[in-house]
C-alpha positions as a Python dict, from the first residue, in 0.01 Angstrom:
ca = {
    (1, 'L'): (0, 0, 0),
    (2, 'I'): (151, 172, -305),
    (3, 'A'): (-5, 503, -197),
    (4, 'Y'): (159, 463, 144),
    (5, 'L'): (496, 395, -18),
    (6, 'E'): (460, 700, -242),
    (7, 'H'): (380, 914, 61),
    (8, 'T'): (666, 788, 277),
    (9, 'A'): (918, 785, -8),
    (10, 'K'): (828, 1142, -110),
    (11, 'G'): (722, 1031, -456),
    (12, 'A'): (1039, 829, -526),
    (13, 'L'): (915, 471, -517),
    (14, 'P'): (1173, 203, -442),
    (15, 'F'): (1221, -90, -675),
    (16, 'L'): (901, -295, -646),
    (17, 'R'): (861, -641, -792),
    (18, 'P'): (515, -768, -889),
    (19, 'P'): (322, -924, -599),
    (20, 'R'): (334, -1304, -586),
    (21, 'L'): (30, -1498, -474),
    (22, 'S'): (121, -1710, -174),
    (23, 'Q'): (-115, -1982, -59),
    (24, 'A'): (-144, -2047, 314),
    (25, 'A'): (-93, -2418, 249),
    (26, 'E'): (254, -2352, 102),
    (27, 'T'): (418, -2284, 438),
    (28, 'M'): (401, -2404, 797),
    (29, 'A'): (164, -2183, 996),
    (30, 'I'): (332, -2038, 1306),
    (31, 'D'): (137, -1786, 1512),
    (32, 'A'): (293, -1479, 1671),
    (33, 'A'): (297, -1623, 2023),
    (34, 'T'): (481, -1934, 1906),
    (35, 'R'): (737, -1730, 1712),
    (36, 'E'): (803, -1523, 2021),
    (37, 'R'): (826, -1817, 2265),
    (38, 'L'): (1052, -2021, 2038),
    (39, 'E'): (1267, -1712, 1972),
    (40, 'L'): (1299, -1790, 1604),
    (41, 'T'): (1441, -1458, 1481),
    (42, 'C'): (1473, -1258, 1802),
    (43, 'T'): (1461, -1326, 2174),
    (44, 'T'): (1168, -1231, 2395),
    (45, 'G'): (1373, -924, 2483),
    (46, 'G'): (1375, -818, 2118),
    (47, 'Q'): (1743, -895, 2053),
    (48, 'R'): (1878, -1100, 1763),
    (49, 'K'): (2160, -1244, 1974),
    (50, 'G'): (2041, -1560, 2146),
    (51, 'S'): (1774, -1640, 1886),
    (52, 'L'): (1764, -1944, 1658),
    (53, 'L'): (1848, -1719, 1363),
    (54, 'D'): (2158, -1589, 1537),
    (55, 'C'): (2259, -1946, 1625),
    (56, 'I'): (2244, -2080, 1268),
    (57, 'D'): (2339, -1771, 1065),
    (58, 'R'): (2670, -1832, 891),
    (59, 'T'): (2586, -1628, 581),
    (60, 'V'): (2851, -1399, 435),
    (61, 'M'): (2620, -1163, 245),
    (62, 'G'): (2356, -922, 368),
    (63, 'A'): (2110, -1061, 114),
    (64, 'G'): (2180, -1414, 238),
    (65, 'A'): (2113, -1314, 599),
    (66, 'R'): (1783, -1154, 499),
    (67, 'L'): (1678, -1461, 299),
    (68, 'L'): (1767, -1695, 587),
    (69, 'A'): (1547, -1492, 823),
    (70, 'S'): (1265, -1509, 567),
    (71, 'D'): (1306, -1886, 524),
    (72, 'L'): (1305, -1940, 899),
    (73, 'G'): (982, -1746, 933),
    (74, 'A'): (805, -1947, 661),
    (75, 'P'): (908, -2317, 661),
    (76, 'L'): (791, -2498, 349),
    (77, 'M'): (517, -2758, 315),
    (78, 'D'): (628, -2886, -28),
    (79, 'K'): (839, -3196, 32),
    (80, 'A'): (1004, -3173, -311),
    (81, 'A'): (1103, -2810, -254),
    (82, 'I'): (1247, -2891, 89),
    (83, 'D'): (1446, -3183, -51),
    (84, 'A'): (1580, -2957, -328),
    (85, 'R'): (1714, -2719, -63),
    (86, 'L'): (1853, -3007, 141),
    (87, 'D'): (2026, -3157, -164),
    (88, 'L'): (2220, -2834, -220),
    (89, 'V'): (2301, -2805, 151),
    (90, 'Q'): (2424, -3165, 152),
    (91, 'H'): (2644, -3104, -152),
    (92, 'F'): (2816, -2810, 17),
    (93, 'H'): (2830, -3005, 344),
    (94, 'D'): (3011, -3297, 183),
    (95, 'A'): (3235, -3087, -48),
    (96, 'T'): (3423, -2888, 215),
    (97, 'G'): (3679, -2737, -22),
    (98, 'Q'): (3417, -2619, -268),
    (99, 'R'): (3206, -2477, 14),
    (100, 'E'): (3499, -2268, 135),
    (101, 'Q'): (3571, -2142, -218),
    (102, 'V'): (3209, -2047, -279),
    (103, 'R'): (3180, -1869, 55),
    (104, 'A'): (3502, -1677, -11),
    (105, 'A'): (3370, -1569, -353),
    (106, 'L'): (3036, -1462, -207),
    (107, 'R'): (3204, -1273, 77),
    (108, 'A'): (3388, -1056, -176),
    (109, 'L'): (3070, -954, -361),
    (110, 'P'): (2884, -628, -292),
    (111, 'D'): (2514, -621, -209),
    (112, 'I'): (2375, -569, -559),
    (113, 'G'): (2015, -587, -436),
    (114, 'R'): (2060, -283, -212),
    (115, 'A'): (2257, -98, -483),
    (116, 'L'): (1977, -165, -733),
    (117, 'G'): (1718, -42, -482),
    (118, 'R'): (1901, 288, -432),
    (119, 'L'): (1936, 343, -806),
    (120, 'A'): (1567, 267, -863),
    (121, 'A'): (1465, 509, -587),
    (122, 'G'): (1668, 792, -741),
    (123, 'R'): (1923, 789, -460),
    (124, 'G'): (2191, 602, -650),
    (125, 'S'): (2554, 702, -672),
    (126, 'P'): (2849, 617, -897),
    (127, 'R'): (2956, 366, -634),
    (128, 'D'): (2621, 184, -666),
    (129, 'L'): (2686, 139, -1038),
    (130, 'G'): (3033, 14, -953),
    (131, 'Q'): (2882, -236, -710),
    (132, 'L'): (2644, -360, -979),
    (133, 'R'): (2937, -405, -1216),
    (134, 'D'): (3150, -592, -962),
    (135, 'G'): (2859, -795, -824),
    (136, 'L'): (2729, -908, -1163),
    (137, 'D'): (3081, -986, -1282),
    (138, 'G'): (3146, -1188, -965),
    (139, 'A'): (2815, -1372, -1010),
    (140, 'W'): (2919, -1462, -1365),
    (141, 'H'): (3248, -1613, -1249),
    (142, 'L'): (3075, -1794, -961),
    (143, 'G'): (2831, -1941, -1211),
    (144, 'E'): (3122, -2067, -1420),
    (145, 'R'): (3267, -2237, -1114),
    (146, 'L'): (2936, -2394, -1008),
    (147, 'A'): (2873, -2517, -1362),
    (148, 'Q'): (3150, -2770, -1305),
    (149, 'I'): (2938, -2956, -1046),
    (150, 'D'): (2824, -3287, -1194),
    (151, 'A'): (2566, -3377, -928),
    (152, 'P'): (2199, -3338, -1029),
    (153, 'L'): (2094, -3053, -800),
    (154, 'A'): (1751, -2919, -895),
    (155, 'L'): (1782, -2597, -696),
    (156, 'L'): (2125, -2519, -840),
    (157, 'E'): (2002, -2586, -1193),
    (158, 'R'): (1720, -2340, -1130),
    (159, 'V'): (1942, -2055, -1010),
    (160, 'M'): (2239, -2107, -1244),
    (161, 'P'): (2089, -1922, -1546),
    (162, 'R'): (2037, -1617, -1325),
    (163, 'L'): (2408, -1598, -1245),
    (164, 'R'): (2555, -1607, -1594),
    (165, 'G'): (2385, -1316, -1764),
    (166, 'H'): (2419, -939, -1803),
    (167, 'G'): (2727, -966, -2026),
    (168, 'A'): (2651, -649, -2222),
    (169, 'L'): (2574, -447, -1908),
    (170, 'I'): (2891, -569, -1735),
    (171, 'D'): (3101, -469, -2039),
    (172, 'L'): (2935, -127, -2054),
    (173, 'L'): (2997, -54, -1686),
    (174, 'K'): (3354, -180, -1710),
    (175, 'R'): (3426, 58, -1998),
    (176, 'A'): (3243, 351, -1846),
    (177, 'L'): (3350, 351, -1481),
    (178, 'V'): (3679, 382, -1299),
    (179, 'P'): (3772, 84, -1073),
    (180, 'S'): (3661, 258, -750),
    (181, 'P'): (3389, 517, -817),
    (182, 'P'): (3319, 775, -544),
    (183, 'I'): (3002, 785, -337),
    (184, 'E'): (2924, 1149, -428),
    (185, 'A'): (2863, 1227, -794),
    (186, 'S'): (2961, 1589, -724),
    (187, 'D'): (3319, 1473, -665),
    (188, 'G'): (3349, 1376, -1032),
    (189, 'G'): (3619, 1155, -1170),
    (190, 'Y'): (3408, 839, -1193),
    (191, 'I'): (3384, 809, -1573),
    (192, 'A'): (3684, 619, -1705),
    (193, 'A'): (3933, 778, -1943),
    (194, 'G'): (3869, 681, -2304),
    (195, 'Y'): (3493, 636, -2263),
    (196, 'D'): (3410, 990, -2387),
    (197, 'V'): (3662, 1181, -2603),
    (198, 'A'): (3500, 1519, -2535),
    (199, 'L'): (3514, 1456, -2160),
    (200, 'D'): (3881, 1360, -2189),
    (201, 'E'): (3951, 1691, -2366),
    (202, 'L'): (3776, 1886, -2092),
    (203, 'R'): (3983, 1703, -1833),
    (204, 'D'): (4300, 1779, -2029),
    (205, 'T'): (4203, 2145, -2037),
    (206, 'G'): (4148, 2145, -1663),
    (207, 'A'): (4473, 1960, -1602),
    (208, 'G'): (4661, 2205, -1828),
    (209, 'G'): (4510, 2495, -1639),
    (210, 'R'): (4621, 2348, -1308),
    (211, 'R'): (4973, 2310, -1444),
    (212, 'A'): (4960, 2674, -1558),
    (213, 'I'): (4853, 2777, -1208),
    (214, 'A'): (5148, 2591, -1058),
    (215, 'A'): (5384, 2768, -1301),
    (216, 'L'): (5221, 3102, -1222),
    (217, 'E'): (5280, 3044, -851),
    (218, 'A'): (5650, 2989, -915),
    (219, 'E'): (5669, 3310, -1123),
    (220, 'M'): (5497, 3512, -849),
    (221, 'K'): (5736, 3383, -583),
    (222, 'A'): (6033, 3486, -796),
    (223, 'A'): (5888, 3828, -881),
    (224, 'T'): (5786, 3923, -526),
    (225, 'G'): (6060, 3747, -337),
    (226, 'I'): (5799, 3598, -102),
    (227, 'A'): (5890, 3229, -68),
    (228, 'T'): (5577, 3155, 138),
    (229, 'L'): (5338, 3278, -133),
    (230, 'K'): (5075, 3017, -226),
    (231, 'I'): (4794, 2994, -480),
    (232, 'R'): (4499, 2832, -307),
    (233, 'H'): (4133, 2756, -381),
    (234, 'N'): (3808, 2766, -183),
    (235, 'N'): (3440, 2773, -268),
    (236, 'V'): (3402, 3144, -182),
    (237, 'L'): (3697, 3315, -353),
    (238, 'G'): (3791, 3046, -602),
    (239, 'Y'): (4161, 3055, -693),
    (240, 'H'): (4354, 3329, -507),
    (241, 'V'): (4700, 3427, -390),
    (242, 'E'): (4768, 3387, -19),
    (243, 'V'): (5065, 3536, 170),
    (244, 'P'): (5144, 3577, 541),
    (245, 'A'): (5023, 3907, 685),
    (246, 'R'): (5380, 4018, 763),
    (247, 'S'): (5471, 3990, 393),
    (248, 'A'): (5159, 4152, 248),
    (249, 'D'): (5254, 4523, 251),
    (250, 'P'): (5441, 4528, -85),
    (251, 'L'): (5142, 4363, -255),
    (252, 'M'): (4899, 4621, -115),
    (253, 'K'): (5053, 4899, -328),
    (254, 'P'): (4838, 5014, -624),
    (255, 'D'): (5108, 4939, -880),
    (256, 'S'): (5190, 4592, -749),
    (257, 'G'): (4959, 4416, -995),
    (258, 'F'): (4778, 4243, -707),
    (259, 'T'): (4414, 4312, -610),
    (260, 'H'): (4334, 4279, -241),
    (261, 'R'): (4048, 4033, -172),
    (262, 'Q'): (4050, 3942, 198),
    (263, 'T'): (4242, 3995, 521),
    (264, 'L'): (4239, 3734, 795),
    (265, 'A'): (4423, 3708, 1125),
    (266, 'G'): (4742, 3559, 986),
    (267, 'V'): (4714, 3582, 607),
    (268, 'V'): (4611, 3826, 333),
    (269, 'R'): (4455, 3712, 7),
    (270, 'F'): (4489, 3867, -341),
    (271, 'N'): (4402, 3812, -704),
    (272, 'T'): (4573, 3899, -1032),
    (273, 'P'): (4445, 3928, -1393),
    (274, 'A'): (4665, 3639, -1503),
    (275, 'L'): (4539, 3413, -1225),
    (276, 'H'): (4179, 3513, -1297),
    (277, 'E'): (4216, 3417, -1663),
    (278, 'V'): (4368, 3077, -1593),
    (279, 'A'): (4122, 3007, -1308),
    (280, 'A'): (3827, 3084, -1535),
    (281, 'R'): (3958, 2830, -1787),
    (282, 'V'): (4000, 2564, -1519),
    (283, 'S'): (3661, 2628, -1357),
    (284, 'Q'): (3477, 2626, -1688),
    (285, 'A'): (3641, 2303, -1797),
    (286, 'G'): (3568, 2146, -1458),
    (287, 'A'): (3201, 2249, -1467),
    (288, 'H'): (3158, 2114, -1819),
    (289, 'A'): (3332, 1790, -1719),
    (290, 'L'): (3102, 1745, -1417),
    (291, 'A'): (2797, 1807, -1637),
    (292, 'A'): (2919, 1551, -1890),
    (293, 'E'): (2980, 1294, -1616),
    (294, 'A'): (2634, 1359, -1469),
    (295, 'A'): (2479, 1293, -1809),
    (296, 'H'): (2671, 968, -1839),
    (297, 'L'): (2566, 870, -1485),
    (298, 'E'): (2202, 917, -1582),
    (299, 'E'): (2248, 711, -1900),
    (300, 'L'): (2426, 429, -1717),
    (301, 'T'): (2162, 424, -1444),
    (302, 'A'): (1887, 397, -1706),
    (303, 'A'): (2077, 113, -1877),
    (304, 'A'): (2105, -74, -1546),
    (305, 'L'): (1741, -20, -1451),
    (306, 'A'): (1631, -157, -1788),
    (307, 'H'): (1751, -493, -1653),
    (308, 'R'): (1622, -448, -1299),
    (309, 'E'): (1417, -769, -1293),
    (310, 'A'): (1708, -980, -1414),
    (311, 'I'): (1949, -811, -1172),
    (312, 'A'): (1710, -873, -883),
    (313, 'A'): (1688, -1239, -989),
    (314, 'T'): (2069, -1259, -980),
    (315, 'A'): (2072, -1110, -631),
    (316, 'D'): (1816, -1370, -521),
    (317, 'A'): (2024, -1651, -673),
    (318, 'L'): (2338, -1536, -490),
    (319, 'A'): (2141, -1516, -164),
    (320, 'R'): (2004, -1869, -211),
    (321, 'I'): (2353, -2009, -268),
    (322, 'D'): (2480, -1816, 34),
    (323, 'V'): (2205, -1963, 255),
    (324, 'A'): (2274, -2319, 136),
    (325, 'A'): (2649, -2286, 195),
    (326, 'A'): (2588, -2122, 533),
    (327, 'L'): (2356, -2399, 650),
    (328, 'A'): (2613, -2654, 536),
    (329, 'E'): (2878, -2469, 735),
    (330, 'R'): (2658, -2469, 1047),
    (331, 'A'): (2576, -2838, 1005),
    (332, 'A'): (2944, -2924, 976),
    (333, 'E'): (3026, -2719, 1286),
    (334, 'G'): (2764, -2889, 1503),
    (335, 'Q'): (2767, -3236, 1349),
    (336, 'W'): (2403, -3202, 1251),
    (337, 'A'): (2213, -3459, 1046),
    (338, 'R'): (2007, -3434, 731),
    (339, 'P'): (1640, -3495, 817),
    (340, 'A'): (1441, -3750, 620),
    (341, 'L'): (1093, -3627, 530),
    (342, 'A'): (801, -3869, 549),
    (343, 'D'): (452, -3852, 400),
    (344, 'H'): (281, -3961, 721),
    (345, 'P'): (264, -3769, 1053),
    (346, 'C'): (560, -3923, 1232),
    (347, 'F'): (830, -3758, 1442),
    (348, 'D'): (1138, -3968, 1511),
    (349, 'V'): (1442, -3780, 1642),
    (350, 'V'): (1747, -3964, 1775),
    (351, 'G'): (1991, -3766, 1986),
    (352, 'G'): (1809, -3435, 1949),
    (353, 'R'): (1958, -3116, 2095),
    (354, 'H'): (1848, -2758, 2145),
    (355, 'P'): (2079, -2563, 1907),
    (356, 'V'): (2084, -2238, 2105),
    (357, 'V'): (2126, -2399, 2447),
    (358, 'E'): (2389, -2638, 2313),
    (359, 'A'): (2592, -2346, 2178),
    (360, 'A'): (2560, -2163, 2510),
    (361, 'V'): (2671, -2456, 2728),
    (362, 'A'): (2958, -2533, 2491),
    (363, 'K'): (3107, -2190, 2565),
    (364, 'S'): (3132, -2286, 2931),
    (365, 'G'): (3292, -2620, 2847),
    (366, 'D'): (2984, -2830, 2929),
    (367, 'R'): (2813, -3090, 2714),
    (368, 'F'): (2448, -3079, 2615),
    (369, 'V'): (2258, -3398, 2702),
    (370, 'A'): (2083, -3524, 2388),
    (371, 'N'): (1744, -3696, 2404),
    (372, 'D'): (1529, -3900, 2168),
    (373, 'C'): (1171, -3821, 2072),
    (374, 'T'): (955, -4069, 1882),
    (375, 'L'): (592, -3977, 1814),
    (376, 'T'): (393, -4239, 1625),
    (377, 'P'): (20, -4299, 1571),
    (378, 'D'): (30, -4524, 1879),
    (379, 'S'): (231, -4275, 2083),
    (380, 'R'): (152, -3931, 1946),
    (381, 'L'): (104, -3759, 2284),
    (382, 'W'): (388, -3758, 2535),
    (383, 'L'): (316, -3656, 2894),
    (384, 'V'): (647, -3539, 3040),
    (385, 'T'): (694, -3498, 3416),
    (386, 'G'): (994, -3419, 3632),
    (387, 'P'): (1151, -3148, 3847),
    (388, 'N'): (1192, -2784, 3758),
    (389, 'M'): (1521, -2714, 3581),
    (390, 'G'): (1527, -3078, 3477),
    (391, 'G'): (1505, -2993, 3106),
    (392, 'K'): (1136, -3042, 3024),
    (393, 'S'): (1088, -2702, 2859),
    (394, 'T'): (1417, -2732, 2671),
    (395, 'F'): (1312, -3075, 2542),
    (396, 'L'): (979, -2938, 2422),
    (397, 'R'): (1135, -2639, 2249),
    (398, 'Q'): (1418, -2830, 2085),
    (399, 'N'): (1178, -3063, 1906),
    (400, 'A'): (967, -2772, 1784),
    (401, 'L'): (1284, -2603, 1652),
    (402, 'I'): (1391, -2925, 1482),
    (403, 'A'): (1059, -2929, 1295),
    (404, 'V'): (1111, -2567, 1187),
    (405, 'L'): (1470, -2626, 1075),
    (406, 'A'): (1382, -2939, 879),
    (407, 'Q'): (1107, -2770, 679),
    (408, 'T'): (1326, -2464, 627),
    (409, 'G'): (1563, -2692, 438),
    (410, 'S'): (1834, -2716, 702),
    (411, 'Y'): (2014, -3000, 870),
    (412, 'V'): (1897, -3051, 1229),
    (413, 'P'): (2081, -3084, 1563),
    (414, 'A'): (2037, -3458, 1602),
    (415, 'T'): (2205, -3788, 1524),
    (416, 'K'): (1915, -3893, 1303),
    (417, 'A'): (1571, -3752, 1226),
    (418, 'T'): (1269, -3873, 1029),
    (419, 'L'): (987, -3621, 1029),
    (420, 'G'): (638, -3604, 887),
    (421, 'M'): (530, -3265, 752),
    (422, 'V'): (396, -3020, 1010),
    (423, 'D'): (120, -2794, 879),
    (424, 'R'): (84, -2585, 1197),
    (425, 'L'): (321, -2537, 1488),
    (426, 'F'): (186, -2433, 1827),
    (427, 'S'): (374, -2348, 2144),
    (428, 'R'): (219, -2279, 2483),
    (429, 'V'): (530, -2240, 2692),
    (430, 'G'): (586, -1954, 2932),
    (431, 'A'): (359, -1652, 2955),
    (432, 'S'): (343, -1305, 3102),
    (433, 'D'): (86, -1042, 3177),
    (434, 'N'): (-46, -834, 2889),
    (435, 'L'): (-134, -525, 3088),
    (436, 'A'): (-208, -312, 2784),
    (437, 'R'): (-491, -547, 2688),
    (438, 'G'): (-601, -615, 3043),
    (439, 'R'): (-496, -980, 3042),
    (440, 'S'): (-339, -1166, 3332),
    (441, 'T'): (-80, -1439, 3287),
    (442, 'F'): (-347, -1705, 3329),
    (443, 'M'): (-577, -1532, 3079),
    (444, 'V'): (-298, -1519, 2821),
    (445, 'E'): (-234, -1889, 2881),
    (446, 'M'): (-599, -1978, 2835),
    (447, 'V'): (-635, -1769, 2517),
    (448, 'E'): (-334, -1941, 2363),
    (449, 'T'): (-452, -2287, 2469),
    (450, 'A'): (-799, -2219, 2329),
    (451, 'A'): (-644, -2122, 1994),
    (452, 'I'): (-452, -2449, 1985),
    (453, 'L'): (-761, -2658, 2056),
    (454, 'A'): (-953, -2469, 1787),
    (455, 'Q'): (-688, -2483, 1512),
    (456, 'A'): (-459, -2784, 1556),
    (457, 'T'): (-503, -3060, 1298),
    (458, 'P'): (-377, -3421, 1291),
    (459, 'N'): (-73, -3290, 1098),
    (460, 'S'): (11, -3022, 1355),
    (461, 'F'): (284, -3025, 1617),
    (462, 'V'): (202, -2886, 1962),
    (463, 'I'): (414, -2826, 2271),
    (464, 'L'): (238, -2741, 2596),
    (465, 'D'): (419, -2657, 2918),
    (466, 'E'): (250, -2634, 3257),
    (467, 'V'): (-105, -2571, 3136),
    (468, 'G'): (-323, -2471, 3431),
    (469, 'R'): (-48, -2354, 3663),
    (470, 'G'): (-178, -1996, 3688),
    (471, 'T'): (-488, -2074, 3896),
    (472, 'S'): (-586, -2286, 4196),
    (473, 'T'): (-459, -2641, 4216),
    (474, 'Y'): (-791, -2811, 4148),
    (475, 'D'): (-893, -2569, 3871),
    (476, 'G'): (-555, -2601, 3705),
    (477, 'L'): (-555, -2978, 3727),
    (478, 'A'): (-906, -2997, 3585),
    (479, 'I'): (-817, -2770, 3293),
    (480, 'A'): (-496, -2959, 3217),
    (481, 'W'): (-685, -3290, 3232),
    (482, 'A'): (-951, -3168, 2989),
    (483, 'V'): (-691, -3020, 2751),
    (484, 'V'): (-500, -3349, 2734),
    (485, 'E'): (-823, -3536, 2659),
    (486, 'A'): (-922, -3285, 2389),
    (487, 'I'): (-585, -3306, 2215),
    (488, 'H'): (-591, -3684, 2230),
    (489, 'E'): (-950, -3736, 2118),
    (490, 'D'): (-1030, -3432, 1900),
    (491, 'N'): (-714, -3275, 1759),
    (492, 'R'): (-522, -3604, 1741),
    (493, 'C'): (-198, -3417, 1666),
    (494, 'R'): (160, -3483, 1769),
    (495, 'C'): (200, -3323, 2110),
    (496, 'L'): (453, -3290, 2391),
    (497, 'F'): (281, -3200, 2719),
    (498, 'A'): (497, -3112, 3022),
    (499, 'T'): (332, -3090, 3363),
    (500, 'H'): (381, -3106, 3738),
    (501, 'Y'): (32, -3251, 3786),
    (502, 'H'): (125, -3612, 3852),
    (503, 'E'): (-245, -3695, 3865),
    (504, 'L'): (-248, -3662, 3485),
    (505, 'T'): (-44, -3980, 3454),
    (506, 'R'): (-367, -4172, 3519),
    (507, 'L'): (-480, -4066, 3171),
    (508, 'A'): (-242, -4324, 3025),
    (509, 'E'): (-493, -4588, 3133),
    (510, 'R'): (-771, -4445, 2915),
    (511, 'C'): (-583, -4268, 2630),
    (512, 'E'): (-427, -4534, 2410),
    (513, 'A'): (-197, -4292, 2221),
    (514, 'L'): (-64, -4123, 2537),
    (515, 'T'): (267, -4238, 2681),
    (516, 'L'): (444, -4131, 2999),
    (517, 'H'): (796, -3992, 3016),
    (518, 'H'): (1004, -3805, 3272),
    (519, 'V'): (1331, -3620, 3305),
    (520, 'R'): (1562, -3800, 3543),
    (521, 'A'): (1695, -3656, 3868),
    (522, 'R'): (1861, -3799, 4176),
    (523, 'E'): (1940, -3683, 4526),
    (524, 'W'): (2299, -3747, 4631),
    (525, 'K'): (2408, -3671, 4986),
    (526, 'G'): (2117, -3435, 5030),
    (527, 'E'): (2183, -3250, 4703),
    (528, 'L'): (1967, -3262, 4391),
    (529, 'V'): (2146, -3386, 4078),
    (530, 'L'): (1962, -3303, 3754),
    (531, 'L'): (2055, -3554, 3484),
    (532, 'H'): (1858, -3389, 3198),
    (533, 'E'): (1792, -3737, 3056),
    (534, 'L'): (1449, -3846, 2937),
    (535, 'S'): (1318, -4186, 3044),
    (536, 'T'): (990, -4370, 3005),
    (537, 'G'): (730, -4374, 3279),
    (538, 'P'): (619, -4105, 3524),
    (539, 'A'): (849, -3920, 3763),
    (540, 'D'): (856, -4076, 4109),
    (541, 'R'): (847, -3734, 4276),
    (542, 'S'): (865, -3364, 4190),
    (543, 'Y'): (1177, -3263, 4387),
    (544, 'G'): (1024, -2921, 4444),
    (545, 'L'): (1181, -2876, 4787),
    (546, 'A'): (1520, -2983, 4656),
    (547, 'V'): (1498, -2724, 4379),
    (548, 'A'): (1398, -2459, 4633),
    (549, 'R'): (1704, -2546, 4841),
    (550, 'L'): (1921, -2538, 4529),
    (551, 'A'): (1786, -2191, 4449),
    (552, 'G'): (1902, -2059, 4787),
    (553, 'M'): (1574, -2065, 4978),
    (554, 'P'): (1639, -2004, 5352),
    (555, 'P'): (1681, -2335, 5539),
    (556, 'A'): (1404, -2242, 5784),
    (557, 'T'): (1159, -2190, 5499),
    (558, 'V'): (1256, -2517, 5331),
    (559, 'A'): (1217, -2703, 5660),
    (560, 'R'): (876, -2548, 5716),
    (561, 'A'): (770, -2647, 5363),
    (562, 'K'): (885, -3001, 5430),
    (563, 'A'): (667, -3022, 5740),
    (564, 'V'): (365, -2884, 5553),
    (565, 'L'): (424, -3128, 5268),
    (566, 'A'): (434, -3421, 5508),
    (567, 'K'): (95, -3321, 5651),
    (568, 'L'): (-52, -3269, 5304),
    (569, 'E'): (62, -3608, 5182),
    (570, 'A'): (-59, -3778, 5499),
    (571, 'G'): (-397, -3610, 5464),
    (572, 'R'): (-424, -3704, 5100),
    (573, 'A'): (-346, -4067, 5182),
    (574, 'K'): (-630, -4076, 5433),
    (575, 'T'): (-904, -3873, 5265),
    (576, 'G'): (-785, -3777, 4918),
    (577, 'G'): (-816, -3409, 5014),
    (578, 'L'): (-514, -3185, 4976),
    (579, 'A'): (-602, -2976, 5280),
    (580, 'A'): (-665, -3271, 5508),
    (581, 'G'): (-438, -3282, 5810),
    (582, 'L'): (-337, -2914, 5802),
    (583, 'D'): (-558, -2807, 6092),
    (584, 'D'): (-329, -2965, 6351),
    (585, 'L'): (-9, -2823, 6197),
    (586, 'P'): (145, -2571, 6443),
    (587, 'L'): (149, -2218, 6305),
    (588, 'F'): (490, -2050, 6263),
    (589, 'A'): (666, -2376, 6341),
    (590, 'A'): (942, -2316, 6091),
    (591, 'S'): (1200, -2204, 6344),
    (592, 'H'): (1125, -2504, 6566),
    (593, 'V'): (1152, -2745, 6277),
    (594, 'C'): (1471, -2582, 6158),
    (595, 'S'): (1624, -2597, 6506),
    (596, 'S'): (1531, -2963, 6537),
    (597, 'A'): (1681, -3036, 6199),
    (598, 'T'): (1997, -2851, 6295),
    (599, 'C'): (2024, -3040, 6622),
    (600, 'A'): (1972, -3368, 6443),
    (601, 'A'): (2243, -3278, 6199),
}
């Protein structure tokens, strides 16, 4: 890894901190498919907007945003560490005025982590040193303000010493640098007056030379009578006299005292011995001043890098405070609740909402319908049925996201939540072809389901949506049936299983920890009304035809489907076979059925 960094960085290694051993048991395990389907840090389209991270990010610092993304990707398993994060979030949540002050102070600070990285990689500038000075000074003052908090906050006590340090370095940079150093060192002027007496003398020499040049210009105007004469400077000729071409003839004479240097379309340029002498003084003083400043820049950079570990720790502390204040801000915005963490595998959420969907519907003036979810040892597997677009997938996802947010150390979008620790999170919702690897949608679904059955533990949380839908009806039903049994008997984890196979509801008779639930819907005056509310028991019907009509399916096609469905259900009632009764169904009868329905209407 280090060899790769040396190769890509052209020998200038960035600031690297020693590797830290991370045990797998320290964080919730979330596989790549689950991260993608839950859209934790980016949507399935690869965009940040619309992801959970985008929904909760209220950080005001770049370092805070990066830390929040890292936290979201690795929820903790240590209950004490999670509670320490939640304690700090709760403090900022309850102390609104202090939260606003802290966020305002953080917003004004530069990104000292990035500045330190550029300096360590040899790409630093005077402005980076200025950012270190301002950032460390701001961290000191923020630490003084936070020290006034009386509440026992373990996380704050841990980061406070990292804020109030670097006094000697701050004083050095304050004395050495001007208030707003330039980005380019070649511009000069970034070392403060009074820091180096010799440098001040060189600057005085240069300033005196520039005053002499201004006086010389006035003398030349008076002597030549050319009011438009100017003394200018460029990187090719240096200092030179410039006059309009129409006024240049008198200066071209050998005894004029002017030496011709260049003729352009509208101007002619000259030099004189007096100007050359003064210009040499100015240029020499300027070059020596730049060299002196460059030496000081190198010394100051070395002084800063001598404290790189401590500076990086300060940057981390600022980011942690930013994340806590940001999560408190988000919780206050959405009226979220602090989750209570339990030592046993429970999952009790009252009034849970999907944070991303709730934010989206709020923009259109609608209200998100909250739902409860209570998984206990006696009811650890919920079988959820109901129509498409009824909210089954949203319900599954929102509870998975609540588990992630809670173990990240965030408040959750719910009225109340008591959660047992989740060691592994699995999501089998939605799928698409993986053409590059030669996998169909159904194959992808089966691979992901197999991984869940092989890896889920009693402390895991699993959401499964429409398992078995990618193949024939009987095959899909058989697979879904077997998967439910395996999760109930073998994995014994907390699981939400959404399906359209109503036959699976019979499993409630033989699986003691399986309970039936459905999303409510009603038909009103021939129209489907989706209530998005979860109730106990199985759905009374699937409402598939109503959803098809709602989606704009042609009336003739819907009518034909209704006729086919009637035959299928009649055949099933007689023989139990799905295909029974179809042989006597007239082919291409859709138009006839539609016409009859129209006439009846």
